[in-house]
C-alpha positions in Angstrom: 0.0 0.0 0.0 1.5 3.3 -1.0 2.1 6.1 1.5 0.8 9.4 0.1 3.1 11.3 2.4 6.2 9.7 0.8 4.9 10.7 -2.6 4.3 14.3 -1.5 7.9 14.6 -0.2 9.1 14.0 -3.8 7.6 17.4 -4.6 9.9 20.4 -4.2 6.9 22.2 -2.6 6.7 19.7 0.3 10.2 18.3 0.4 11.1 20.1 3.6 7.8 20.0 5.4 7.2 17.8 8.5 4.9 14.9 9.0 2.1 16.9 10.5 2.0 19.1 7.4 2.0 16.2 5.1 -0.9 14.6 7.0 -2.9 17.8 6.6 -2.2 17.9 2.9 -3.1 14.2 2.5 -6.4 14.7 4.3 -7.5 17.2 1.7 -6.7 15.2 -1.4 -9.4 13.6 -3.4 -9.3 10.6 -5.8 -10.0 11.2 -9.5 -9.9 8.6 -12.2 -9.1 9.3 -15.9 -9.7 6.9 -18.7 -7.1 6.2 -21.4 -6.4 9.1 -23.8 -7.9 11.8 -21.5 -6.1 15.2 -21.1 -5.6 16.0 -17.4 -4.6 19.6 -18.3 -3.4 21.5 -21.4 -0.3 23.6 -21.8 -1.2 27.3 -21.4 -4.2 26.7 -19.1 -4.3 28.4 -15.7 -3.8 25.7 -13.1 -5.8 25.4 -9.9 -4.7 22.0 -8.5 -1.8 19.6 -8.1 -1.8 15.9 -8.7 -0.2 12.7 -7.4 -0.3 9.9 -9.8 -1.1 6.6 -7.9 -1.7 4.2 -10.7 -1.5 4.1 -14.5 0.7 6.1 -16.8 0.7 9.6 -18.3 2.6 11.5 -20.9 4.0 15.0 -20.5 4.0 16.8 -23.9 5.2 20.3 -24.8 4.6 22.4 -27.9 8.1 23.2 -29.3 7.4 25.4 -32.2 8.1 22.7 -34.8 5.6 20.3 -33.2 4.8 18.5 -30.0 7.5 16.7 -28.1 7.0 14.1 -25.4 9.2 15.3 -22.5 8.7 12.3 -20.3 6.3 9.7 -19.1 5.0 9.5 -15.5 4.1 6.5 -13.4 2.9 5.9 -9.9 4.4 8.2 -7.3 4.9 11.2 -9.7 3.8 14.6 -8.3 2.9 17.3 -10.9 1.2 20.7 -11.2 2.0 21.8 -7.7 3.1 25.4 -8.5 -0.5 26.1 -9.4 -1.2 25.9 -5.6 1.0 29.0 -5.1 0.5 31.2 -8.1 -2.3 29.8 -10.2 0.4 29.6 -12.8 -0.2 28.6 -16.4 0.6 25.0 -17.2 3.9 24.7 -19.0 3.1 21.4 -20.7 0.1 19.1 -21.5 -0.4 15.9 -19.5 -2.4 13.2 -21.2 -3.1 9.6 -19.9 -1.7 6.6 -21.7 -3.7 4.1 -19.7 -6.5 4.2 -17.1 -5.0 6.4 -14.5 -5.8 7.3 -10.9 -4.6 10.4 -9.3 -5.0 12.2 -6.0 -5.6 15.9 -6.5 -5.4 18.9 -4.2 -7.4 22.0 -5.1 -5.8 25.4 -4.7 -8.7 26.6 -2.5 -8.0 23.7 0.0 -4.3 24.5 0.0 -5.0 28.2 0.7 -7.4 27.2 3.5 -4.7 25.2 5.1 -2.3 28.1 4.8 -4.8 30.5 6.4 -5.8 28.1 9.3 -2.4 26.8 10.4 0.6 29.2 10.8 2.9 26.2 11.1 1.8 24.9 7.8 2.3 28.4 6.2 5.8 28.6 7.7 6.8 25.2 6.3 5.6 26.2 2.9 7.3 29.6 3.1 10.6 27.9 4.0 10.2 25.5 1.1 9.6 28.4 -1.3 12.6 30.3 0.0 14.7 27.3 -0.9 13.2 27.3 -4.4 14.1 31.0 -4.8 17.8 30.0 -4.6 17.3 28.7 -8.2 16.2 32.2 -9.4 19.6 32.9 -11.0 19.0 29.8 -13.3 15.6 31.1 -14.3 17.1 34.5 -15.1 19.6 32.8 -17.3 16.8 31.0 -19.1 14.9 34.3 -19.6 18.1 35.9 -21.1 18.5 32.9 -23.4 15.0 33.3 -24.6 15.7 36.9 -25.3 18.8 36.0 -27.3 16.8 33.5 -29.2 14.2 36.1 -30.2 16.9 38.5 -31.1 18.6 36.0 -33.4 15.4 35.4 -35.2 14.7 39.1 -35.5 18.2 39.6 -37.1 17.6 36.8 -39.5 14.2 38.1 -40.4 15.6 41.5 -41.1 18.2 40.0 -43.5 15.5 37.8 -45.1 13.1 40.8 -45.5 15.3 42.1 -48.4 13.8 39.3 -50.5 10.0 39.9 -50.9 9.3 36.4 -52.0 10.6 34.5 -49.0 7.3 34.8 -47.0 7.4 32.4 -44.0 10.5 30.7 -45.2 12.4 31.2 -41.9 9.5 29.9 -39.8 9.0 26.9 -42.0 12.7 25.9 -42.4 13.5 26.2 -38.7 10.5 23.9 -38.0 11.7 21.4 -40.8 15.2 21.4 -39.2 13.9 20.7 -35.7 11.4 18.1 -36.9 14.0 16.2 -39.0 16.5 16.4 -36.1 13.8 15.0 -33.8 13.3 12.0 -36.0 17.0 11.5 -36.6 17.6 11.4 -32.8 15.7 8.1 -32.8 17.7 6.6 -35.8 20.6 4.3 -34.9 23.0 6.1 -37.2 22.4 9.6 -35.9 21.1 9.2 -32.3 24.6 9.6 -30.8 25.0 12.9 -32.5 21.6 14.4 -31.8 20.3 15.2 -28.3 17.5 17.6 -27.1 20.0 20.5 -26.8 21.0 20.0 -30.4 17.3 20.0 -31.5 16.6 23.2 -29.7 19.8 24.9 -30.9 19.2 24.1 -34.6 15.7 25.5 -34.2 17.1 28.7 -32.8 20.0 29.3 -35.2 18.9 27.8 -38.5 17.1 31.1 -39.4 20.6 32.6 -39.7 21.5 30.3 -42.6 21.3 33.1 -45.2 22.3 36.0 -43.1 25.3 36.6 -45.5 22.8 37.8 -48.1 22.9 41.2 -46.5 26.3 41.6 -48.3 24.8 40.8 -51.7 23.9 43.8 -53.9 20.2 44.3 -54.6 20.7 44.0 -58.4 21.8 40.4 -57.9 19.7 39.4 -54.9 16.4 40.8 -56.3 17.1 40.1 -60.0 13.8 38.8 -61.5 15.5 36.5 -64.0 18.3 33.9 -64.2 21.7 35.1 -62.8 24.7 35.3 -65.1 27.6 33.1 -64.3 29.5 36.0 -62.7 26.4 37.1 -60.7 25.9 33.5 -59.4 29.5 33.4 -58.2 28.9 36.6 -56.3 25.6 35.2 -54.9 27.5 32.1 -53.7 29.7 34.3 -51.4 26.8 34.7 -49.0 27.7 31.4 -47.4 31.2 32.6 -46.4 30.1 36.1 -45.6 27.5 34.8 -43.2 29.9 32.4 -41.6 32.4 35.2 -41.1 29.8 37.3 -39.3 29.0 34.5 -36.9 32.7 33.8 -36.4 33.2 37.3 -35.3 30.6 36.8 -32.6 32.1 33.4 -31.7 35.5 34.9 -31.1 34.0 37.0 -28.4 31.9 34.3 -26.8 32.9 30.7 -27.6 29.7 28.8 -27.3 28.5 25.7 -29.2 25.4 27.4 -30.4 27.5 29.9 -32.3 29.7 27.1 -33.7 26.6 25.4 -34.9 25.4 28.7 -36.5 28.8 29.0 -38.2 28.6 25.5 -39.6 25.1 26.0 -40.9 25.9 29.3 -42.6 29.1 28.1 -44.3 28.2 24.6 -45.3 24.4 24.4 -46.0 25.1 24.6 -49.7 27.5 21.7 -49.7 26.3 18.6 -51.5 26.7 15.0 -50.6 28.6 14.3 -53.9 31.1 17.1 -53.3 29.8 19.5 -56.0 28.5 22.2 -53.6 30.1 25.3 -52.3 32.1 27.0 -50.8 34.5 24.2 -49.8 33.3 21.3 -52.0 32.9 19.0 -48.9 31.4 15.6 -49.6 29.5 12.9 -47.6 29.9 12.9 -43.8 32.6 15.6 -44.0 29.7 18.0 -44.2 28.5 18.8 -40.6 25.3 17.1 -39.7 23.5 20.3 -39.0 24.4 21.6 -42.4 23.1 18.4 -44.0 19.8 18.9 -42.1 19.6 22.6 -43.2 20.3 21.7 -46.8 17.3 19.4 -46.9 15.0 21.8 -45.2 16.1 24.7 -47.4 15.7 23.0 -50.7 12.4 21.3 -49.6 10.9 24.7 -48.9 12.4 26.3 -52.0 10.8 23.6 -54.2 7.3 24.2 -52.6 7.7 28.0 -52.9 6.8 30.4 -55.8 9.7 32.3 -57.2 9.9 34.9 -60.1 11.6 32.2 -62.2 9.3 29.3 -61.3 5.9 28.3 -59.9 5.6 26.2 -56.7 5.9 22.5 -57.1 3.2 20.2 -55.8 3.8 18.0 -52.7 4.0 14.9 -54.8 6.5 16.4 -57.2 8.6 17.8 -54.3 8.7 14.3 -52.7 9.9 12.9 -56.0 12.6 15.6 -56.4 13.9 15.1 -52.9 14.1 11.4 -53.5 15.9 11.9 -56.8 18.5 14.0 -55.1 19.2 11.5 -52.3 22.9 10.4 -52.5 23.9 13.2 -54.9 22.8 16.4 -53.2 21.6 15.0 -49.9 22.7 12.5 -47.2 20.7 9.4 -48.5 19.8 7.9 -45.1 18.8 11.3 -43.8 16.7 11.9 -46.8 14.9 8.6 -46.3 14.1 9.5 -42.7 12.5 12.7 -44.0 10.5 10.9 -46.6 9.3 8.4 -44.1 7.7 11.2 -42.2 6.9 13.5 -45.1 3.3 14.1 -44.1 4.6 15.9 -41.0 6.7 18.2 -43.1 3.8 18.9 -45.4 1.7 19.8 -42.3 4.3 22.4 -41.3 4.2 23.9 -44.7 0.4 24.1 -44.8 0.3 25.8 -41.4 2.9 28.4 -42.3 1.9 29.9 -45.6 2.2 33.5 -44.5 5.0 35.4 -42.8 
């Protein structure tokens, strides 16, 4: 027989509270049963209760911009949603049952009643919250990181705005990159190279892939027809110019996210068979993030209208991507994309406008 008090102590909110406090909390909890496939709460909802999962299984899912990701699975003994008792905070993820699941729940009103009635209870909770505040520096760092992420996208968007035909290209390609990386992380060949941090980073920095185009003159960048050979050679320099810009930042702050941005900028026009630019790299000598970016970039370009071509259909785009596997693109990576092509098409359909 489980001891609810032991479960409660697994929560940061109650970890430092004494037995008497835990007894009071346990006495106010009510049993609720959810059938398979039921959403306990949705990301973004204002919370008003916490839960202790006593039987069954539930999935924690978060919207990541490129799609939903399962963060973890919960089983008996898991405590979740407790910060809603303190702040009525919005849920940061969705929790959905994977089997018939039983939970004990504590409503925020009952929690507040305990706080108001028992000074000792309130003191214990306050002490626990004070300990949590020691982690505030980490949260501040996360807030700053989010600000930098938004800034990077804004800079990329500014560079991209010089081309009136790109539309939601940046939004779509960053989503394609993250979606492809997500699937590759479960592939035996790539899983050792791709981790959750990699996926988030490629989502954040992939919009910078064409930032070097700010150095290209308008008469070439915005030319309504086919470029001459000389003009095309100038256009190709955007890969190096973008990489040099990122490298200047990296020299001041040596972080992996900037190194990834550099590799994407410089190498996303390299081809699997060595005929790309600027360095004519071939095969796995091309960094994995650049191989992912190349697929995402060309996939979106094929589906997009340009002054020199109409958009291709989804079927024709699939066929062209397949045709280029092993010449332009990493063949195994291409197959992973094609195996999940419906998901990429969904991203494109949902992001038609900038």
